[in-house]
N, C-alpha and C positions, 0 to 999 in steps of 0.2 A: 407439431405434431400433426395436429388437426388440419394442415394443409396438405401434408403428405398424406394422411388418411384419405381424402376426398379425391387426391390428384391420380394416388398410384396404386391403392388397396381400397377399391369402392365398398369392399364386404367386410371391411377392417370390423372386426366386434368392438360395438362402441364402450362395453365394459371393460375391456381388457386394455383403454388406449393409455389410462391414468399408470398400471404396471408396468407396461411395455416401455414407456416415456423414463420410469423411473430405473429401469433395466440398464436403457440407453443412455440415461446421465451417468451411472457409475460406470459401466465400460468404458464411456468415454473419459471420465479422469482416470479410470485406472491406466488408460494407454498414455495419456498425457504425463501420469506419474511413471512409467516405465520410460518414455522419451525424455523428459527431463525432470530426471531426478535430482538433482540438483536445487532446481527451482522451487519444486515440493519440500524439501529439504527447510527452504527459508522461508517458504509461506508457513509451513507448521511453526518455526521459529518465533516469527511473528505473531500468530497467532497465539501460542503459548507464553510469549512475554505478554503480552495484552491479555489473556485470563487470569495470572499471576499480577498483575499490579493494578486491575482492576479488583480482582477478587482478595487477595492478599492484602496488597499496599492499600484499598480502598479508595485507589485517586483513578483519574482518567489520564488516558495514554498520549504523553506529550512526547515532541521530536523537533529537532531544528533542521531546517534544511540545509543543503549545500552553499546557498547563499546568505544564510544566517538568518532566516527567519522563523518563528517560534510558531507550531501549531500545536493545537489542542481539541481533543476529540470531544466536544459536547454532549455524550450520551448520557443521558440519566436515567434513573429509576422515575418513574412518574407518579404524582399524587394522583389526587381527586379530578374529577375530568374536568373540572372548572379551571383547575391548577393546570391542564392538559394545554384547553385550548390558549391560556395564556400565554403558556412556555413555547407554544408552535408559532408566535408572534414574532414578526423580524426583530421587532423593537425591547421584545423581553431580555432582562439581563440571566446572566447565566449564574446561576448558583452553585459557588465550588463547594458547597459543603453537603449537595446531593451526593448520594450514593450512587455510584457508577453503575452503568447499565452492562454486567459483563459480556453477553452473548453480542451487544450491539458492537462493544470495544474490539472484540475478538475479529466479529466478520469486518469491520472496517478499517481495522490497520491495516491491513497489505493493501488493498487500494488504494485508502487515502495516501499511504507512503509513496507507491510510485505516482500519483496523481504529481503528489510534492516535488517529485522527480522530475517530471514531466514538464511542470509551470516552472521549474529552474530552468530546464533546458529552452524552454520558450523563453525564457527571460534572457538568458546567455546568448541565444542565438538574435533576437532582437538590438542587443547593444552591440554588437560585434556588425551586426548589419548597420546600425547607426553610425558606427564608426569608419567602415567602407563606405559609405555613401549609399546605402543600398535598402531601397523604401521597404518597409517591412510592417505588414497588417498579418494579424492571426484573430481566429476565433476559435479556441479549444487547441486540439491539435492540429489547425489545419491554418495553413501558412499559405501568405501570400506576397506576390511584389511584382513589379513589371514585367513585360514578357522578354526586356532585353536584358533583366539581370537575375532571370530565375538561376542561372548557373553558378553566379555567386551565392546566391539564397542558399542551395542545395549543396555547395562547399561548406559555408558557414554552418549550415545545419547539420551537417556530420560532422567537422571539424570539434563543434560544439556537445556534441554527443559523446564523442570520445572522450574529449578534455574531463566531462563530466562523469562519466563512468569507471575514467579511470583513476579515477579516486577511492580511497578505502570508506567506500558510505556504509559498509555492515559495520566496518569496526569503529569508525566514526559515532553511529547510531547506539554500538552497544556502550562506548566509552558515555555519552550520554545518558543512556539508560542507566546503566551503574553507579553515574555521579549523581543521580536524580533519584531513584527509586530501592538503591541498595540500604542493608541494615549492617549498622555497626557491628563488629564481632562481640561487643558487649550482651547484643540481644537475644545471641545465638546460644549461650551456653545453659541455659538453666534446662534444657532437659525436655522442656513440652512441646505439645503438640504446634504450639505458636512460632516456637523459636523453630523447630525442623523445617517450618512451612518457608520463615524467611530465609534460612538456609538456602532452601528452594530456588526462592527469588534471587537470590546474588549468584548461585552457579548457574541458573540459567541465562541471565542479562549478560555474563560474561561469557556462555560458550556460543562463539561465532562461528554458524555453519557454513559448512566448507562449500565453497564457488565450483561452478562447471568450468570445463577448458575453454568457451567460446574465447576468442581472439579478439577482443573490441574493435581492433584496429580496420580488420576487413570491414568494419562499415563505412569507409574513408572509399573504399572501391565497389559498395552495392547500391545496383543500379535501382532498384525497390525499395530501400530502406526507407526514405521518404517520397513520396511521388504522388 
């Protein structure tokens, strides 16, 4: 925003920068929600699930990637400043008895889950490149190979992306969350507020949002999908 102000609107009032940036942010997200309505519904489901898992169940969000690797979000409410410093140490153990930080659990679940899918795609690409004798190196989402095997890697990359995302990923996630966090019927029948909240957890975890109509196989012919 500051760069735009300096380069395009020299006389833009400085006291309005924050308010205008907030306005533009809201309009941008409104546009994204209108264009990608299913994506927004899925994101909302993720944040709602994280909210009840941390707030009602009192636990951190966990899931398992399509490759079978477990993931746990280690975001907890912090104690004293001394404790904070120790907790941020790379060698500090995770205290699973701490109360999870609901805000961090909510905000982190959607991007962390996507990152876990992207890392699964990277691993699948690496494994299939190795099986095809194609040299493969990666840093995050940057994939490298020799010039004469770029086309092969591109094909493998696309094929594995389609294979990965053709799986019932949301349904599998819902099944895992239900098994991990849902409450037995015996805890839902006493008519208390706590029982009602537990019932809400069970319903939410089972309520898989509807997906859009994008044909994932079109990725196979997409020039700029991964370039």
